[in-house]
C-alpha positions in Angstrom: 0.0 0.1 0.0 2.3 2.8 -1.4 -0.1 5.6 0.2 0.8 4.2 3.7 4.5 4.1 3.2 7.0 1.3 3.0 6.4 0.3 6.7 2.9 -0.9 6.0 3.1 -4.6 6.5 0.4 -7.2 7.0 1.1 -10.9 7.3 -0.7 -13.2 4.9 -0.2 -15.4 2.0 -1.2 -15.5 -1.6 -4.5 -17.2 -1.8 -5.0 -16.9 -5.6 -3.5 -15.2 -8.6 -5.0 -14.2 -12.1 -3.0 -13.0 -14.9 -4.4 -9.7 -16.6 -3.2 -7.9 -19.6 -1.4 -5.4 -17.3 -0.1 -7.3 -14.5 -1.8 -9.7 -12.0 -4.8 -9.6 -9.7 -3.8 -11.2 -6.3 -6.0 -12.5 -3.5 -4.4 -12.3 -0.1 -5.5 -14.5 2.9 -4.5 -12.9 6.1 -3.2 -14.8 9.0 -6.0 -13.7 11.6 -9.1 -11.4 11.8 -7.0 -8.6 13.5 -4.6 -8.6 10.6 -7.4 -8.5 8.0 -9.1 -5.6 9.9 -5.8 -3.7 9.9 -5.3 -4.3 6.2 -8.9 -3.3 5.3 -8.4 0.0 7.3 -5.3 0.6 5.4 -7.1 -0.1 2.1 -10.0 2.3 3.3 -7.2 5.1 3.8 -5.9 4.4 0.2 -9.4 4.5 -1.2 -10.1 7.9 0.5 -6.9 9.2 -1.0 -7.9 8.2 -4.5 -11.3 9.5 -4.0 -9.9 13.0 -3.1 -7.4 12.8 -6.1 -10.3 12.1 -8.5 -12.1 15.2 -7.0 -9.2 17.5 -6.9 -10.9 20.3 -8.8 -13.4 20.4 -6.1 -10.8 19.9 -3.3 -10.2 23.7 -2.9 -13.9 24.4 -2.6 -14.9 21.4 -0.3 -11.7 20.6 1.4 -10.0 17.3 1.9 -11.9 16.6 5.1 -15.1 17.0 3.4 -14.4 14.8 0.6 -13.1 12.1 3.1 -16.4 12.4 5.0 -18.4 12.1 1.8 -16.4 8.9 0.9 -17.1 7.5 4.4 -20.7 8.0 4.0 -20.7 6.2 0.7 -18.5 3.3 1.6 -18.3 2.9 5.4 -20.4 -0.3 5.3 -18.0 -2.1 2.9 -15.3 -1.7 5.9 -17.4 -2.5 8.9 -16.3 -5.0 11.4 -19.2 -7.3 10.4 -18.0 -7.1 6.8 -14.5 -7.8 7.7 -15.6 -10.8 9.9 -17.8 -12.2 7.1 -14.7 -11.9 4.8 -12.5 -13.9 7.2 -14.9 -16.5 7.9 -16.3 -17.1 4.5 -13.5 -19.1 3.1 -13.8 -21.7 5.9 -17.5 -22.2 5.0 -16.8 -22.9 1.3 
C-alpha cells in the first residue's frame, strides 16, 4: 500500500492469482481477523486518498476533510467490522 509508506506490512499469503493484460490480480489470505481488519483499514485510507485525487478540482472548494467524510458516508459499510468478519470466516465455510 504505497499510500501508507514502506512500513505498512500485513502478514498473509497469496490465496489466488489471476494474470491480467497489465499485470496480475492477487488475492491475499491474512493470518487472523485482526490482521485482516488492519489491512482493510489501510485499504480504506488508500481509497479515501484516491477519491480525493479524483475530485481534486473540487478539493479547494470543499476541502479534503469534506471529501473524506463524503467517501465514508458512501463506503463505510464495506469496511465495517461485520463485513471484515464475514470476509475472514467465508473461506472456511466454502
